[in-house]
All heavy atoms as an XYZ file, in Angstrom:
798
protein
N     -26.131      6.303      0.492
C     -24.787      6.247      1.028
C     -24.382      4.813      1.344
O     -23.236      4.445      1.138
C     -24.718      7.130      2.282
C     -23.369      7.227      2.891
S     -22.284      8.140      1.790
C     -20.811      8.093      2.716
N     -25.329      3.998      1.813
C     -25.041      2.610      2.147
C     -24.696      1.791      0.916
O     -23.818      0.934      0.960
N     -25.371      2.028     -0.207
C     -25.094      1.297     -1.441
C     -23.723      1.679     -1.995
O     -22.992      0.829     -2.491
C     -26.167      1.577     -2.483
C     -27.498      0.949     -2.153
C     -28.506      1.230     -3.240
C     -29.849      0.644     -2.855
N     -30.852      0.867     -3.892
N     -23.381      2.952     -1.892
C     -22.081      3.416     -2.362
C     -20.963      2.777     -1.545
O     -19.964      2.315     -2.089
C     -22.003      4.939     -2.295
C     -20.702      5.491     -2.776
C     -20.385      5.463     -4.127
C     -19.776      6.024     -1.890
C     -19.178      5.951     -4.590
C     -18.573      6.515     -2.343
C     -18.271      6.482     -3.691
N     -21.139      2.736     -0.238
C     -20.143      2.116      0.640
C     -20.021      0.628      0.336
O     -18.913      0.089      0.284
C     -20.517      2.340      2.110
C     -19.529      1.750      3.066
C     -18.281      2.318      3.232
C     -19.835      0.606      3.789
C     -17.351      1.768      4.095
C     -18.929      0.052      4.656
C     -17.679      0.632      4.814
N     -21.125     -0.033      0.105
C     -21.103     -1.459     -0.229
C     -20.368     -1.691     -1.552
O     -19.611     -2.658     -1.689
C     -22.513     -2.017     -0.326
O     -23.171     -1.911      0.911
N     -20.599     -0.823     -2.521
C     -19.923     -0.936     -3.795
C     -18.413     -0.763     -3.629
O     -17.627     -1.512     -4.214
C     -20.463      0.100     -4.786
C     -19.813      0.104     -6.167
C     -20.062     -1.215     -6.877
C     -20.321      1.275     -6.975
N     -18.002      0.186     -2.825
C     -16.572      0.409     -2.559
C     -15.960     -0.815     -1.891
O     -14.863     -1.248     -2.256
C     -16.369      1.673     -1.675
C     -16.821      2.919     -2.413
C     -14.928      1.797     -1.214
C     -15.996      3.249     -3.634
N     -16.662     -1.402     -0.934
C     -16.154     -2.589     -0.235
C     -16.023     -3.758     -1.207
O     -15.013     -4.466     -1.202
C     -17.064     -2.953      0.968
C     -16.712     -4.320      1.525
C     -16.952     -1.897      2.051
N     -17.008     -3.970     -2.060
C     -16.962     -5.061     -3.034
C     -15.815     -4.851     -4.025
O     -15.080     -5.792     -4.348
C     -18.320     -5.207     -3.758
C     -18.203     -6.120     -4.964
C     -19.377     -5.713     -2.804
N     -15.640     -3.632     -4.510
C     -14.536     -3.340     -5.428
C     -13.177     -3.532     -4.751
O     -12.242     -4.052     -5.363
C     -14.658     -1.927     -5.980
C     -15.773     -1.698     -6.994
C     -15.870     -0.225     -7.362
C     -15.563     -2.557     -8.223
N     -13.069     -3.109     -3.506
C     -11.815     -3.278     -2.770
C     -11.501     -4.761     -2.563
O     -10.346     -5.185     -2.721
C     -11.883     -2.562     -1.430
N     -12.491     -5.551     -2.233
C     -12.267     -6.989     -2.057
C     -11.883     -7.644     -3.386
O     -10.996     -8.508     -3.428
C     -13.511     -7.654     -1.483
C     -13.792     -7.371     -0.011
C     -15.144     -7.959      0.395
C     -12.689     -7.921      0.861
N     -12.524     -7.241     -4.466
C     -12.188     -7.779     -5.785
C     -10.771     -7.429     -6.199
O     -10.028     -8.277     -6.714
N     -10.361     -6.176     -5.959
C      -9.009     -5.766     -6.329
C      -7.974     -6.475     -5.462
O      -6.908     -6.867     -5.950
C      -8.841     -4.250     -6.208
C      -7.503     -3.803     -6.720
C      -7.263     -3.721     -8.081
C      -6.463     -3.512     -5.850
C      -6.028     -3.353     -8.575
C      -5.222     -3.137     -6.328
C      -5.009     -3.059     -7.691
O      -3.780     -2.704     -8.160
N      -8.281     -6.663     -4.188
C      -7.362     -7.374     -3.296
C      -7.150     -8.803     -3.777
O      -6.020     -9.298     -3.808
C      -7.892     -7.366     -1.853
O      -8.063     -6.008     -1.436
C      -6.950     -8.066     -0.908
N      -8.236     -9.457     -4.180
C      -8.113    -10.809     -4.714
C      -7.292    -10.841     -5.989
O      -6.445    -11.722     -6.178
N      -7.528     -9.880     -6.883
C      -6.756     -9.788     -8.126
C      -5.283     -9.524     -7.840
O      -4.399    -10.108     -8.468
C      -7.322     -8.686     -9.025
C      -6.587     -8.438    -10.342
C      -6.672     -9.667    -11.234
C      -7.152     -7.219    -11.028
N      -5.001     -8.675     -6.859
C      -3.624     -8.329     -6.498
C      -2.850     -9.570     -6.054
O      -1.732     -9.820     -6.499
C      -3.627     -7.265     -5.396
C      -2.265     -6.795     -4.995
C      -1.589     -5.848     -5.742
C      -1.638     -7.292     -3.854
C      -0.329     -5.403     -5.384
C      -0.383     -6.858     -3.488
C       0.263     -5.912     -4.249
O       1.517     -5.488     -3.892
N      -3.439    -10.371     -5.177
C      -2.742    -11.562     -4.692
C      -2.678    -12.654     -5.756
O      -1.676    -13.351     -5.877
C      -3.390    -12.079     -3.410
C      -3.097    -11.207     -2.234
C      -4.093    -10.473     -1.635
C      -1.815    -11.089     -1.729
C      -3.823     -9.649     -0.559
C      -1.528    -10.265     -0.662
C      -2.537     -9.545     -0.073
N      -3.727    -12.807     -6.559
C      -3.714    -13.807     -7.617
C      -2.689    -13.451     -8.693
O      -2.057    -14.330     -9.277
C      -5.112    -13.950     -8.231
C      -5.204    -15.058     -9.237
C      -5.017    -16.380     -8.865
C      -5.454    -14.783    -10.579
C      -5.077    -17.402     -9.788
C      -5.523    -15.787    -11.506
C      -5.333    -17.099    -11.108
O      -5.401    -18.102    -12.037
N      -2.486    -12.173     -8.946
C      -1.481    -11.711     -9.898
C      -0.100    -12.226     -9.479
O       0.673    -12.708    -10.305
C      -1.496    -10.191     -9.961
C      -0.535     -9.580    -10.943
C      -0.885     -9.427    -12.280
C       0.723     -9.135    -10.549
C      -0.013     -8.861    -13.195
C       1.605     -8.578    -11.449
C       1.231     -8.439    -12.765
O       2.096     -7.889    -13.670
N       0.212    -12.124     -8.205
C       1.503    -12.609     -7.703
C       1.674    -14.099     -7.896
O       2.755    -14.583     -8.256
N       0.607    -14.854     -7.671
C       0.655    -16.306     -7.846
C       0.894    -16.656     -9.313
O       1.720    -17.517     -9.636
C      -0.651    -16.956     -7.330
C      -0.732    -18.415     -7.717
C      -0.770    -16.793     -5.828
N       0.197    -15.982    -10.209
C       0.330    -16.258    -11.644
C       1.719    -15.868    -12.143
O       2.342    -16.609    -12.914
C      -0.777    -15.542    -12.445
C      -0.531    -15.647    -13.935
C      -2.126    -16.109    -12.088
N       2.233    -14.734    -11.698
C       3.579    -14.303    -12.121
C       4.624    -15.289    -11.623
O       5.523    -15.690    -12.372
C       3.875    -12.870    -11.622
C       5.349    -12.543    -11.744
C       3.051    -11.868    -12.394
N       4.513    -15.712    -10.377
C       5.470    -16.680     -9.830
C       5.424    -17.993    -10.615
O       6.464    -18.561    -10.957
C       5.173    -16.940     -8.361
C       6.127    -17.908     -7.713
C       5.860    -18.109     -6.242
O       5.082    -17.344     -5.647
O       6.437    -19.054     -5.688
N       4.232    -18.458    -10.932
C       4.080    -19.695    -11.692
C       4.668    -19.543    -13.102
O       5.332    -20.454    -13.601
C       2.602    -20.063    -11.772
C       2.350    -21.419    -12.331
C       0.898    -21.812    -12.308
N       0.066    -20.886    -11.569
C      -1.235    -20.772    -11.713
N      -1.872    -21.532    -12.560
N      -1.932    -19.902    -11.008
N       4.454    -18.401    -13.727
C       4.973    -18.159    -15.079
C       6.499    -18.097    -15.078
O       7.146    -18.674    -15.961
C       4.396    -16.860    -15.638
C       4.774    -16.566    -17.057
C       4.131    -17.496    -18.065
O       3.022    -17.989    -17.811
O       4.769    -17.738    -19.110
N       7.094    -17.435    -14.098
C       8.550    -17.353    -14.020
C       9.141    -18.731    -13.738
O      10.145    -19.124    -14.340
C       8.985    -16.324    -12.959
C       8.595    -14.921    -13.414
C      10.487    -16.409    -12.707
C       8.785    -13.857    -12.355
N       8.513    -19.495    -12.849
C       8.988    -20.845    -12.549
C       8.903    -21.733    -13.787
O       9.809    -22.521    -14.053
C       8.183    -21.459    -11.401
C       8.765    -22.756    -10.875
C      10.110    -22.564    -10.219
O      10.280    -21.716     -9.352
N      11.094    -23.357    -10.624
N       7.849    -21.579    -14.570
C       7.713    -22.342    -15.812
C       8.813    -21.968    -16.798
O       9.390    -22.844    -17.455
C       6.333    -22.102    -16.442
C       6.085    -22.872    -17.706
C       6.051    -24.368    -17.463
O       5.526    -24.814    -16.451
N       6.622    -25.130    -18.376
N       9.136    -20.677    -16.907
C      10.216    -20.235    -17.799
C      11.558    -20.832    -17.361
O      12.363    -21.245    -18.194
C      10.306    -18.707    -17.808
C       9.129    -18.014    -18.436
C       9.136    -18.131    -19.938
O      10.185    -18.242    -20.561
N       7.957    -18.121    -20.522
N      11.799    -20.863    -16.054
C      13.042    -21.454    -15.546
C      13.097    -22.946    -15.829
O      14.139    -23.474    -16.240
C      13.169    -21.192    -14.043
C      13.437    -19.750    -13.624
C      13.311    -19.603    -12.114
C      14.803    -19.291    -14.103
N      11.996    -23.642    -15.611
C      11.947    -25.084    -15.866
C      12.161    -25.391    -17.342
O      12.834    -26.370    -17.689
C      10.611    -25.667    -15.400
C      10.461    -25.640    -13.887
O      11.477    -25.437    -13.187
O       9.325    -25.824    -13.406
N      11.603    -24.569    -18.228
C      11.777    -24.771    -19.667
C      13.224    -24.618    -20.099
O      13.644    -25.195    -21.093
C      10.910    -23.786    -20.462
C       9.426    -24.087    -20.348
O       9.067    -25.193    -19.859
O       8.615    -23.214    -20.728
N      13.986    -23.841    -19.365
C      15.398    -23.620    -19.695
C      16.332    -24.562    -18.937
O      17.544    -24.376    -18.934
C      15.764    -22.173    -19.416
C      15.167    -21.232    -20.458
C      15.276    -19.801    -20.063
N      14.791    -18.903    -21.091
C      13.524    -18.715    -21.405
N      12.590    -19.389    -20.784
N      13.169    -17.867    -22.348
N      15.775    -25.547    -18.252
C      16.586    -26.533    -17.548
C      17.050    -26.084    -16.176
O      17.980    -26.665    -15.626
N      16.442    -25.071    -15.615
C      16.828    -24.565    -14.299
C      15.768    -24.927    -13.257
O      15.328    -24.096    -12.479
C      17.006    -23.043    -14.362
C      18.099    -22.558    -15.316
C      18.048    -21.058    -15.460
C      19.458    -23.004    -14.824
N      15.384    -26.193    -13.236
C      14.321    -26.616    -12.320
C      14.766    -26.614    -10.862
O      13.937    -26.641     -9.963
C      13.798    -27.998    -12.706
O      14.857    -28.938    -12.670
N      16.075    -26.559    -10.598
C      16.576    -26.500     -9.232
C      16.431    -25.126     -8.593
O      16.571    -24.963     -7.394
N      16.152    -24.113     -9.406
C      15.974    -22.747     -8.904
C      14.539    -22.594     -8.415
O      13.591    -22.924     -9.116
C      16.273    -21.709    -10.010
C      16.029    -20.300     -9.498
C      17.694    -21.858    -10.511
N      14.383    -22.114     -7.201
C      13.031    -21.898     -6.668
C      12.812    -20.404     -6.429
O      13.726    -19.672     -6.055
C      12.829    -22.665     -5.364
O      13.676    -22.174     -4.359
N      11.588    -19.977     -6.659
C      11.204    -18.582     -6.449
C      10.672    -18.463     -5.024
O       9.713    -19.136     -4.661
C      10.119    -18.145     -7.461
C      10.567    -18.417     -8.890
C       9.748    -16.694     -7.258
C      11.787    -17.654     -9.308
N      11.316    -17.611     -4.225
C      10.921    -17.451     -2.829
C       9.949    -16.301     -2.620
O       9.048    -16.386     -1.792
C      12.147    -17.220     -1.937
C      13.077    -18.415     -1.936
O      12.588    -19.546     -2.118
O      14.285    -18.215     -1.759
N      10.145    -15.211     -3.339
C       9.363    -14.012     -3.091
C       9.166    -13.251     -4.402
O      10.069    -13.178     -5.224
C      10.095    -13.117     -2.073
C       9.242    -11.990     -1.579
O       8.027    -12.013     -1.693
N       9.880    -10.978     -1.024
N       7.971    -12.698     -4.563
C       7.655    -11.868     -5.726
C       7.107    -10.545     -5.196
O       6.148    -10.537     -4.431
C       6.609    -12.545     -6.644
C       6.257    -11.638     -7.801
C       7.103    -13.881     -7.142
N       7.747     -9.444     -5.587
C       7.303     -8.117     -5.155
C       6.961     -7.280     -6.378
O       7.715     -7.276     -7.354
C       8.400     -7.416     -4.355
C       8.775     -8.113     -3.072
C       9.942     -7.445     -2.369
O      10.347     -6.337     -2.790
O      10.451     -8.030     -1.412
N       5.844     -6.581     -6.316
C       5.406     -5.738     -7.423
C       4.594     -4.588     -6.860
O       4.151     -4.614     -5.711
C       4.596     -6.547     -8.443
C       3.554     -7.435     -7.832
C       2.262     -6.992     -7.656
C       3.876     -8.709     -7.415
C       1.310     -7.806     -7.072
C       2.932     -9.527     -6.840
C       1.649     -9.073     -6.677
O       0.714     -9.881     -6.100
N       4.421     -3.574     -7.672
C       3.724     -2.364     -7.254
C       2.226     -2.568     -7.139
O       1.656     -3.552     -7.621
N       1.571     -1.621     -6.510
C       0.138     -1.695     -6.265
C      -0.665     -1.627     -7.554
O      -1.760     -2.175     -7.649
C      -0.299     -0.589     -5.265
C      -1.711     -0.823     -4.758
C      -0.205      0.777     -5.884
C      -1.803     -1.871     -3.725
N      -0.111     -1.004     -8.594
C      -0.838     -0.858     -9.862
C      -0.477     -1.944    -10.880
O      -1.001     -1.928    -11.990
C      -0.562      0.531    -10.459
C      -1.056      1.678     -9.595
S      -2.810      1.578     -9.224
C      -3.507      1.937    -10.808
N       0.386     -2.875    -10.540
C       0.798     -3.918    -11.480
C      -0.361     -4.766    -11.993
O      -0.405     -5.073    -13.188
C       1.860     -4.803    -10.850
N      -1.340     -5.146    -11.165
C      -2.423     -5.992    -11.687
C      -3.359     -5.304    -12.679
O      -4.119     -5.981    -13.355
C      -3.202     -6.392    -10.435
C      -2.257     -6.244     -9.321
C      -1.370     -5.109     -9.701
N      -3.313     -3.990    -12.789
C      -4.204     -3.298    -13.719
C      -3.460     -2.720    -14.919
O      -4.055     -2.011    -15.719
C      -5.021     -2.182    -13.011
C      -5.978     -2.789    -12.012
C      -4.103     -1.175    -12.356
N      -2.176     -3.026    -15.060
C      -1.417     -2.526    -16.200
C      -0.892     -3.704    -17.022
O      -0.845     -4.834    -16.549
C      -0.257     -1.648    -15.735
O       0.704     -2.428    -15.075
N      -0.492     -3.410    -18.242
C       0.039     -4.460    -19.103
C       1.558     -4.493    -19.106
O       2.151     -5.303    -19.801
C      -0.457     -4.270    -20.551
O      -0.060     -2.984    -21.004
C      -1.965     -4.423    -20.625
N       2.175     -3.634    -18.330
C       3.619     -3.608    -18.195
C       3.948     -3.397    -16.720
O       3.436     -2.472    -16.100
C       4.211     -2.480    -19.038
O       5.581     -2.396    -18.832
N       4.801     -4.256    -16.173
C       5.113     -4.148    -14.745
C       6.581     -4.469    -14.498
O       7.169     -5.307    -15.180
C       4.235     -5.087    -13.941
N       7.145     -3.791    -13.518
C       8.485     -4.091    -13.029
C       8.330     -4.891    -11.744
O       7.687     -4.441    -10.795
C       9.271     -2.813    -12.761
C       9.538     -2.032    -14.038
O       9.802     -2.673    -15.073
O       9.485     -0.794    -13.995
N       8.934     -6.066    -11.715
C       8.762     -6.996    -10.610
C      10.132     -7.352    -10.068
O      11.101     -7.480    -10.818
C       8.020     -8.254    -11.087
C       6.611     -7.872    -11.514
C       7.991     -9.331    -10.029
C       5.835     -8.982    -12.146
N      10.227     -7.527     -8.763
C      11.445     -7.996     -8.126
C      11.178     -9.380     -7.564
O      10.205     -9.577     -6.836
C      11.884     -7.048     -6.996
O      12.086     -5.741     -7.534
C      13.161     -7.529     -6.349
N      12.028    -10.340     -7.929
C      11.871    -11.689     -7.397
C      13.115    -12.059     -6.602
O      14.203    -11.534     -6.840
C      11.646    -12.736     -8.502
C      12.872    -12.855     -9.413
C      10.397    -12.436     -9.298
C      12.850    -14.080    -10.301
N      12.926    -12.942     -5.653
C      14.032    -13.523     -4.913
C      14.052    -15.008     -5.255
O      13.073    -15.705     -5.044
C      13.852    -13.331     -3.398
O      13.704    -11.937     -3.126
C      15.041    -13.867     -2.638
N      15.168    -15.454     -5.818
C      15.310    -16.839     -6.246
C      16.423    -17.504     -5.452
O      17.406    -16.856     -5.071
C      15.615    -16.909     -7.733
N      16.264    -18.814     -5.214
C      17.245    -19.571     -4.446
C      17.672    -20.804     -5.230
O      16.838    -21.498     -5.809
C      16.656    -20.011     -3.093
O      16.236    -18.861     -2.378
C      17.668    -20.769     -2.266
N      18.973    -21.046     -5.239
C      19.522    -22.280     -5.785
C      20.572    -22.781     -4.803
O      21.601    -22.125     -4.610
C      20.145    -22.048     -7.157
C      20.767    -23.285     -7.740
C      19.965    -24.314     -8.214
C      22.142    -23.438     -7.807
C      20.517    -25.470     -8.739
C      22.708    -24.579     -8.335
C      21.896    -25.591     -8.790
O      22.447    -26.732     -9.303
N      20.290    -23.875     -4.158
C      21.115    -24.457     -3.103
C      21.395    -23.419     -2.025
O      20.500    -23.018     -1.333
C      22.378    -25.075     -3.683
C      22.072    -26.223     -4.600
C      23.297    -26.940     -5.024
N      22.944    -27.989     -5.992
C      23.817    -28.731     -6.566
N      25.106    -28.586     -6.302
N      23.433    -29.650     -7.424
N      22.621    -22.962     -1.865
C      22.940    -21.979     -0.827
C      23.085    -20.565     -1.375
O      23.523    -19.670     -0.663
C      24.230    -22.365     -0.099
C      24.042    -23.580      0.774
O      22.934    -23.844      1.240
N      25.109    -24.335      0.993
N      22.744    -20.349     -2.622
C      22.850    -19.023     -3.231
C      21.455    -18.415     -3.360
O      20.494    -19.092     -3.708
C      23.501    -19.117     -4.595
N      21.365    -17.132     -3.070
C      20.093    -16.421     -3.176
C      20.339    -15.134     -3.954
O      21.323    -14.432     -3.721
C      19.550    -16.104     -1.792
C      18.145    -15.566     -1.802
C      17.623    -15.375     -0.390
O      18.347    -14.922      0.478
N      16.369    -15.724     -0.196
N      19.437    -14.833     -4.890
C      19.601    -13.657     -5.735
C      18.293    -12.887     -5.798
O      17.217    -13.480     -5.881
C      20.028    -14.057     -7.143
N      18.401    -11.569     -5.757
C      17.252    -10.687     -5.970
C      17.407    -10.091     -7.359
O      18.438     -9.498     -7.681
C      17.199     -9.594     -4.915
N      16.391    -10.284     -8.205
C      16.479     -9.871     -9.600
C      15.293     -9.003     -9.982
O      14.186     -9.200     -9.479
C      16.489    -11.099    -10.511
C      17.676    -11.994    -10.292
S      17.553    -13.511    -11.251
C      16.582    -14.511    -10.152
N      15.555     -8.072    -10.888
C      14.490     -7.257    -11.474
C      14.009     -7.945    -12.740
O      14.810     -8.348    -13.580
C      14.998     -5.854    -11.806
C      15.312     -5.042    -10.571
O      14.640     -5.261     -9.548
O      16.212     -4.191    -10.628
N      12.702     -8.061    -12.866
C      12.074     -8.708    -14.013
C      11.092     -7.724    -14.625
O      10.376     -7.024    -13.918
C      11.325     -9.987    -13.585
C      12.262    -10.959    -12.870
C      10.621    -10.638    -14.752
C      13.273    -11.622    -13.749
N      11.037     -7.670    -15.940
C      10.091     -6.828    -16.674
C       9.043     -7.739    -17.283
O       9.375     -8.669    -18.003
C      10.813     -6.058    -17.773
C       9.974     -5.077    -18.477
C      10.428     -3.797    -18.016
C      10.223     -2.531    -18.590
N       9.577     -1.649    -17.687
N       7.764     -7.482    -16.988
C       6.663     -8.274    -17.515
C       5.887     -7.407    -18.501
O       5.411     -6.330    -18.148
C       5.733     -8.766    -16.387
C       4.546     -9.507    -16.959
C       6.494     -9.646    -15.418
N       5.777     -7.878    -19.740
C       4.987     -7.211    -20.768
C       3.774     -8.080    -21.051
O       3.904     -9.275    -21.273
C       5.795     -7.030    -22.055
C       6.997     -6.145    -21.921
C       6.618     -4.700    -21.681
O       5.554     -4.234    -22.072
N       7.500     -3.973    -21.029
N       2.604     -7.499    -21.027
C       1.375     -8.257    -21.157
C       0.782     -8.477    -19.775
O       1.401     -8.160    -18.759
N      -0.394     -9.015    -19.717
C      -1.046     -9.251    -18.429
C      -1.151    -10.751    -18.199
O      -1.860    -11.442    -18.923
C      -2.436     -8.611    -18.401
C      -2.928     -8.384    -17.020
N      -3.394     -9.408    -16.239
C      -3.005     -7.267    -16.284
C      -3.757     -8.920    -15.072
N      -3.525     -7.616    -15.074
N      -0.432    -11.288    -17.203
C      -0.401    -12.734    -17.011
C      -1.739    -13.350    -16.591
O      -1.944    -14.533    -16.770
C       0.650    -12.937    -15.931
C       0.874    -11.630    -15.313
C       0.429    -10.584    -16.277
N      -2.651    -12.563    -16.060
C      -3.946    -13.099    -15.638
C      -4.929    -13.125    -16.801
O      -5.643    -14.109    -17.003
C      -4.521    -12.279    -14.461
C      -5.899    -12.778    -14.068
C      -3.583    -12.329    -13.261
N      -4.977    -12.064    -17.602
C      -6.002    -11.912    -18.627
C      -5.524    -12.146    -20.052
O      -6.313    -12.088    -20.977
C      -6.625    -10.516    -18.544
C      -7.255    -10.229    -17.211
C      -6.792     -9.190    -16.429
C      -8.295    -11.002    -16.751
C      -7.371     -8.915    -15.204
C      -8.881    -10.743    -15.525
C      -8.422     -9.699    -14.749
N      -4.235    -12.390    -20.267
C      -3.706    -12.516    -21.617
C      -2.880    -13.797    -21.736
O      -2.252    -14.246    -20.776
C      -2.825    -11.309    -21.945
O      -2.229    -11.468    -23.199
N      -2.873    -14.359    -22.932
C      -2.045    -15.533    -23.197
C      -0.644    -15.140    -23.656
O       0.279    -15.933    -23.569
C      -2.692    -16.411    -24.259
C      -3.942    -17.105    -23.744
O      -4.068    -17.269    -22.522
O      -4.795    -17.462    -24.578
N      -0.490    -13.934    -24.159
C       0.793    -13.476    -24.663
C       1.479    -12.610    -23.605
O       1.165    -11.447    -23.435
C       0.602    -12.695    -25.949
C       0.047    -13.543    -27.074
C      -0.091    -12.764    -28.359
O       0.560    -11.716    -28.497
O      -0.861    -13.211    -29.209
N       2.418    -13.237    -22.898
C       3.149    -12.558    -21.834
C       4.634    -12.717    -22.109
O       5.108    -13.808    -22.412
C       2.796    -13.150    -20.455
C       3.616    -12.495    -19.365
C       1.322    -12.998    -20.166
N       5.366    -11.620    -22.016
C       6.809    -11.623    -22.202
C       7.462    -11.293    -20.864
O       7.144    -10.283    -20.247
C       7.196    -10.588    -23.256
O       8.589    -10.434    -23.292
N       8.367    -12.159    -20.425
C       9.094    -11.946    -19.174
C      10.572    -11.795    -19.521
O      11.154    -12.685    -20.132
C       8.863    -13.108    -18.199
C       7.387    -13.180    -17.821
C       9.730    -12.958    -16.970
C       7.021    -14.330    -16.948
N      11.155    -10.660    -19.120
C      12.538    -10.372    -19.457
C      13.326    -10.063    -18.189
O      12.853     -9.341    -17.309
C      12.622     -9.177    -20.393
C      11.866     -9.360    -21.678
C      11.754     -8.059    -22.449
O      12.087     -6.998    -21.956
N      11.290     -8.164    -23.671
N      14.531    -10.588    -18.126
C      15.451    -10.279    -17.035
C      15.930     -8.852    -17.222
O      16.387     -8.479    -18.293
C      16.619    -11.259    -17.066
C      17.671    -10.982    -16.046
C      17.439    -11.259    -14.716
C      18.876    -10.451    -16.421
C      18.414    -11.004    -13.770
C      19.852    -10.193    -15.488
C      19.626    -10.473    -14.154
N      15.804     -8.035    -16.168
C      16.155     -6.624    -16.269
C      17.452     -6.287    -15.540
O      18.174     -5.394    -15.934
C      15.004     -5.773    -15.746
C      15.061     -4.340    -16.216
O      15.603     -4.098    -17.307
O      14.562     -3.457    -15.497
N      17.747     -6.989    -14.451
C      18.973     -6.698    -13.715
C      19.065     -7.480    -12.427
O      18.072     -7.989    -11.911
N      20.261     -7.561    -11.906
C      20.519     -8.254    -10.651
C      20.684     -7.225     -9.545
O      21.501     -6.313     -9.661
C      21.794     -9.101    -10.779
C      22.224     -9.907     -9.572
C      21.194    -10.997     -9.277
C      23.587    -10.522     -9.823
N      19.875     -7.349     -8.496
C      19.971     -6.411     -7.374
C      20.992     -6.870     -6.348
O      21.811     -6.095     -5.885
C      18.622     -6.275     -6.678
C      17.663     -5.399     -7.381
C      16.410     -5.196     -6.540
O      16.275     -5.730     -5.438
N      15.490     -4.424     -7.054
N      20.901     -8.136     -5.962
C      21.776     -8.644     -4.905
C      22.027    -10.123     -5.121
O      21.189    -10.836     -5.645
C      21.139     -8.430     -3.535
N      23.201    -10.573     -4.714
C      23.551    -11.990     -4.765
C      24.172    -12.355     -3.439
O      25.144    -11.736     -2.997
C      24.537    -12.239     -5.918
C      25.035    -13.676     -6.070
C      23.867    -14.605     -6.387
C      26.092    -13.757     -7.144
N      23.580    -13.330     -2.765
C      24.094    -13.788     -1.478
C      24.494    -15.252     -1.601
O      23.687    -16.077     -2.014
C      23.036    -13.627     -0.400
C      22.720    -12.176     -0.097
C      21.681    -12.019      0.979
N      20.290    -11.982      0.617
C      19.696    -11.217     -0.289
N      20.416    -10.444     -1.041
N      18.415    -11.236     -0.472
N      25.713    -15.547     -1.238
C      26.203    -16.905     -1.291
C      26.409    -17.407      0.129
O      26.992    -16.722      0.964
C      27.535    -16.989     -2.059
C      27.496    -16.518     -3.504
C      28.904    -16.491     -4.079
C      26.605    -17.418     -4.314
N      25.928    -18.604      0.389
C      26.113    -19.220      1.707
C      27.047    -20.407      1.597
O      27.085    -21.103      0.584
N      27.794    -20.613      2.642
C      28.714    -21.762      2.677
C      28.137    -22.782      3.654
O      28.024    -22.496      4.849
C      30.130    -21.343      3.102
C      30.679    -20.328      2.117
C      31.029    -22.565      3.225
C      32.002    -19.734      2.533
N      27.705    -23.906      3.131
C      27.118    -24.935      3.973
C      28.159    -25.973      4.360
O      28.971    -26.387      3.565
N      28.135    -26.370      5.616
C      29.084    -27.400      6.083
C      28.343    -28.676      6.352
O      27.264    -28.711      6.787
C      29.797    -26.915      7.336
C      30.658    -25.672      7.171
C      31.183    -25.210      8.515
C      31.814    -25.955      6.238
């Protein structure tokens, strides 16, 4: 029973690490895509994805991006696995929200 519990703990720690690293890699990949298109002023603030995204090759991701005083929440479709594969396709799926701020 002790070995089984240890195995579960090790697997849980490994998956937790993969889950957080997946978010870092996706954010870096999206930022690279924006920079390649000349949108280097846009910064990615938040990346949200489902619990099963790191173990699938297709994921629906929500990002929050900021450009000056404007903030947008967008749906992104990721095809391929950004951690384990070199061939990853990132597609804009839709705009959830757009917030504009007026700075004085």
